[in-house]
N, C-alpha and C positions, 0 to 999 in steps of 0.2 A: 734222186735216183732211187727207184724202187725194184722190187724183185730179188732174185738170189744175189747175194754180195759175198765175196771173200774177204773177210776182214782179218788180216795177219793169220790166216789158217783156219779161221773159224767161219763157217757157213751161216750166214744171217739172211733172213727174209724180211723185207720191209722198206721203208723209205729212209735212206741215209740222211736226207736233208731235213727231215722233221726235227724241230729244235727240242731239246731237254728242257724240262722246267727249272726254274731257279732253285726250287727246294730240292730237287734231286740232285743237281749240280753241288749245291752246297753240303748235301749229305755226304757225297763221295769225297769232297774236299776235307771235311772233317775227318774221314778215315786216313787221310794222308799226313795229317799234322802230328809232328812228335809229341810224345808225353814224357814226364818225368821218369827217370830210370834208377835202378838200384846200383848200377855200375857206370863208372866214368868210361869214356871213350878213349881209345888209342888208335893211331893210324898204322896200318900195315902196309908198307910200300912207301915210295918217294913222293914228292910233291908233283905228281903227274897222273894222267889217266891211268886206270888200272890199280890205284891205290884206294883203300876204303877205310872208313872209320868203324871200329869194331868195339863192342863192350868188353871191358876186362874181365871175361867170364869164360875163359877158354879151358880151364882146367877140367879134365874128365871128358872132353869132346874126342871122339875116336877117329873121326874122318871128316874130311871136307869134300863135298862134290861140287865140282866147277864145270857146268855146261858153258860152252863159248869161251875159247882161250886166245884165238887169233894168234897162235904161234908165240905167245907171251905169257910166262907163269911166274912173274917175280912175287906176287901174292902167295902163290902156292908154295913156291921155294921157301919163303919166309915161314909159312905155317910148319913146314917140315923142320927146318933147321933151327928154328928159335922156340917153337911150342910142341914139337914132337908130334904133330897131327898129320896123318897120312892124307894124300890127296888123289882124288879120282876125277879125271878131265874127260870131256868128249867135245868134239867139234869137227863136223865132216870138212868144213872149210879149211882146216888146219892140216898139217903133216908133221909128224913127230921128227923128221929129220930137218925140218925148218924151224924148230924151236930155238929160241935164242939161248937157252940153257937146256942141257941134256936132262932126260928123265932121271930122277933119283931112284935108283934100284931098290926095290923092295919097299918103297915109300910112296911112289907115285905111279899111276897107270894112266894110260890114254887109249880112248876108242876113237877111231875115225867114223863117228856116226852123229846124226842129228838126234837132239833129245825130242821126242815126240809122244803122241798119246798111245801109241801101239809099238811094240817090238816087231819090226818086219823090215827086210831089205836093209837100207842104210839108216834105219831108225832104232832107237832103243827107248823104252819108256821108263819113267821115274822109278816106278815100283820094281820093275826088273833089274834096273842098274843098281839100286840100293841093295836089293836082297842078295845080288851076286857078290858085292864087294864090303858090305857092312851090314851084317844080319842082325847087330844088337848094339845098343849104346846111343848116346847123343851125337848129333851130327851138326855140321855147319854147311850152309848152301851159299855159295856165291854165283849168281846167275846174271849173265849179260848176253841175251840171245836174240836181240833186236826185234822184239814184238812177239816171238814165240812163246814168252814167259806166260801169257794169258791162258792159252789152251793147255799148257802142262800144269799150271798151278790149278786149273779147274778140273783136271782129269786125274791128278795123282790121288791116291787112296788117303783116307784120314790118318790110318795108321802110319803111313810113310810120311805124310807131311809133318805130323806132329812130332816126329823125331828130331827135327831140326831145333836146335837151341837157339841158333842165331841164323838169320837169313840177310844176306847182302843182296839186293835186288835192284836192277836198272829197269825201269818201266818206260815204255815208249808210246808214242801217239795219244798223249793225254789231251791233245787238243780235241779229240773226238768226244770228250765229255760233253760237247755242245750238241752231239748227235744222240737223240733219244733212243734210237736203235742200238748204238754201240754201248751207251752208258747202261741200259737196262740189261742187256744181254752179256756184256763182257766186263766192262770196267767195274760196276757196282758188284756183280757177284764175285769177281776176283778179290777185290779189297775187303768186301765183307767176310769172305772165307778166311782170309789171313787175319782179319780182326778178331775171329772167333777163337784163334790160338795165340795171337801175337800182339804186342805193343810196339809202336813205331818209336825207336829210340832216337832216330836222326834222319833228317832229310838233307840232301845236297843237290842243287840244280847242276846239271850238266849244261855248260855254256854252248854246246855244240849247235843247238837248234832254236835258241830263243826261247820266249814265253808267250803267254796270251792272257786276256782277262776274261773272267766270267762275266758274261753280259750283264751290265746293270749293276755291277759291283766294282770295288777296287782290288779285289782278289786276283792276283796274277799267279799263273801256274806254268812251270817250265814244261816245254814238249817232251823233255827227257829229264828224268828225275831218278836219283839214287836214294834208295830207302834202306835204312838198317833196322831190322825187326829184332826183337827179342821175345822169346817165349814168355807167356804171362806167369808161369810158375816161377820164374827167375826175377820177377819184380815184386820184391817182398818189402823193400822200404825205399820208395821212389824219392830219393833225396837230390839227385841229379837232374836239375831242370835243363831243358833243350837249350843249346846255343846255336843261333842261326844267323851268320855262319859260325861254325866252330872254329876256334883258333888253329886246329889241326887239318881243317879242310883243305882239299887240293885247290889251289888258287885258280887254275884254269885247265879244264879237261882238254880244251883245244887251244893251244898257244896262238897268240896274235889275234884272238877275238876277246871282246870285252868280258870281263867276270860277270857273272849273273848271280843275283842275290834274291832270296825269298823275302817278301814283304813281311811287316810286322803283324799282318793278319794271319800268319802262320804260328804266332806266339800267343800264349794266352795272357801274358804281361808285356811290359816294354822290352826292347831289345837291350841287353845287358852290355856294359861298357866293353867287355873283351871282344864281343862280337862286332861292336861299332869300330874298335881299333883294327880288327881283321879286315873289315870292309874298307876302310882307309888304306890298309897296305895292299890289298889286292887291286884296288883302282890305280894306285901308284905303279905297282908292277905292271899291270896291263898298259897303263899310259906309257910307261918307259918302253915296253915291247914295241908298242906301235911307233913311238917316236924314233926308236932305234932304226926302223925299217924306212923311215922317211928322211929325205935330204936335210930338213929342218927339224932340230929336236924341239920338244915342248916341255913345258912345266905343269905338273898336275896340281900344283897348290895355288889357289886363288890369292892368298896373302903374298906369296911369292911373285905372281904376276903383277900385282899392284906396285909392289917395291920396284920390280924391274921396270915397269912403265914410267914410274916417277924418275927413276935413274936416267932412262932415255930421254924423257922430256927435258930434263936438267941439262943433259950433254947437248941436245938439239936446240934448245933455246939459247944457248951459249954461241952455238956454231952460227945461228941465224943473225945474231946481234953483230957479228963480224961481217956479214954479207952486205953489199950495196943493195939499197931498195930498187924495185923496178917490177914490171909486169911479168908475172909467170904464167906461162900457158902449159896447159896439161892435156893429156890424151889417155884414153882408156887402153890399157894393155892386157886386160884379163879376157875380153871377149874372145871365145873360141879356145882358150887355153885349157890344158888337161888338169883336172883336179883329182885328188885322193881323199877319201873320208875315213874317220876313225872307225866307223862302222856303217852298216846299211840297214835300212828298214825293210823287213819283209823280203820280197823278191827283187828289190831295186839294186842296181849296181853300186858298188863302193867306188868306182871311177867313172869319169866322164869328162865331158867338155863344158865349159862355162857358156851358157846360152840362156836368153830370157824364156820365161814360161808363163802361162796364164795362171797356173798355181804356184808350183815350185819345180825347180830343175834338179834337185837332190833332196835327199831325206836320210839323215843318219839314224842309227837306232838311239834307243834311250839309255841315258847314264850320265855320269858326270865327266866333264872334259871331252864332250864330243867336238870334233873339229873338221873342217874342210880345209885342204891345203891345195894352193893353186901354183903350179909351175909356170912362171912367166917366160920360160925360154931362155932369157938372159937377165943380166943385172940391169935394173932400172932405178931411177931415183923416184921413189914413191912419195906422192904429196897429198893424196886424197883417196878415201874409201867411201864408196856409195853402196848401201845394201837396200835392196828392194824386198820387202817382207813377203811372206807367204800370203796370198790374196784371199784364201777361202775361210781360214779358221786359225786358232792357235797362235794368234799374233804375239801373245806375251812371252813365247818361248825364246824370242831374239833379245835376251837380256843377259847382263854380266858377260859382255863379250870383250874379248882382247885380241888384238892383232899382232902376231909374231912375225917380224921380218927377218930374213936371213939371206945371205949371198950364196950359202950352200957350201962354200969352200971352207968357212970357219965356223962349224956348228956351234961352238961355244961363244960366238960373237953375235949377238942378236939384239935387234931393237923390239921393244914391247910398248904397244900403246892400248890404253883403254879405250873402247868404242861406246861412247854415251849414246844410249838408245831413249829418247824422250817418251813421255807418257802416251802422247798421241800416236806414236809409232807403235807401241806395245799394245794399244787399244784397238788398232786398225783403222783409226781415223786418218792417219797419214801412211801412205804406202812406202815411202823412201826415207832413208835416214843417212846423212852424208857427215863424214868426220874429216876435218883437215889435219894433217900432221906435218911437221918439219920435214923437209925432203930427206929421205932415208933410202940407202941403197939396198936392194933386194931382188933376188930372182924368185925366192919362195915366200909366199904371203899365206900365213896360216891363221885362220879366225877360229877361236876356240871359245866355247861357253863354259864358264867355271862353275856354273849351276848344273844341277841334275836335270837334263832335259834332252830334247833332240832338236837338231838344227835342220832348218829348211828355207831357203830363200827363193824367191821368184827370179831374181837377177842379182848380179853382182858386178860392180864396176870398180877398177883399181886404176888410179890416174897417175901418170908419171910425168915428170917435168923435163925429160930429155928429148 
């Protein structure tokens, strides 16, 4: 697309589809990476969206400016009550009478206006807003204005911008780093301007909108990213190395969506132990949230799944030994049945019906413990599961699979089976893999990958002996 383009309120002329060079994309990526800081981080707010990590360097800050409040100001209330920092807010989409907590008289102000490059009509500019409410002193900025951050950060005067000691900034549309037009005219100028005054102390991916890879690299960048900046004159002894994730990070900005983590490319060294533990905890929490919304509950621990599968096999083997021998006929009970996914990839749906495909009929997002759960409609005695792998690529993702069988009425009582996927199946040489199991009652059958991967099958058959 070429010609005049309105990108988040910024007029651009050129070809939006023209790709950025790898060198320029990596240069912007380097501007987003956190650096060591002189101050430890603390969280202001609960473990939910709207809470942020802030350097412990608030003493002497005279005021906080918060454009974009969405009728919610827990962060600003804490700044007033705990740290004695006055707060000034603006958001044309909000109404003071709809705030969850009332304005604190004499300490908080609100203007029903958009923050924009000029003060006119329903808009107020950064410079005018700051000069009206805080003519002197160091400031704090907390900005989440859905893409309008770029034009405001590019238009604010240097004198006003440099007064912020700390900036908490949510940036949007980072996938447009791949567009040369947007990178050169919006993203690079914004982050270079911030880098002239500030050092990135922390970065946290918002799990609302997924992430993407810089083409030709293993670098993944979230589409929406929360950044904590501290002014460079406050970084005198950079002894606190970045923690990604930080133990105090919000686990999930959007509940019931898998947590999102920044890769080790965002770190100069390896990921420290406390960050690895945080990732494990968040994955478990996310897995439990998804499991709680499903008829069958799931375990997020591979070792636990293995032990449970061994217990199931022991029980089923003993039961089989007591049954008379004879021919067992089975039929597929999964075809056309409804399924639900742990997450979905791109624009694909997280629900659907089991049906064969030339490539794949579902695709989860990436992460640990991705699963597909099939509702068979009623309880059947399941004896065999047959998987048809994705046909075009990525065959080896179908490994470390477990099947969790549940009747649904007793979620704590489940049968767990390990689904062995042979080498020829994982290499693409064999399209199908079949696993026999002792007959087990189930209405809900959940196939979960204990490894960090994505699931995608071209077909799935679940055979019952009833």
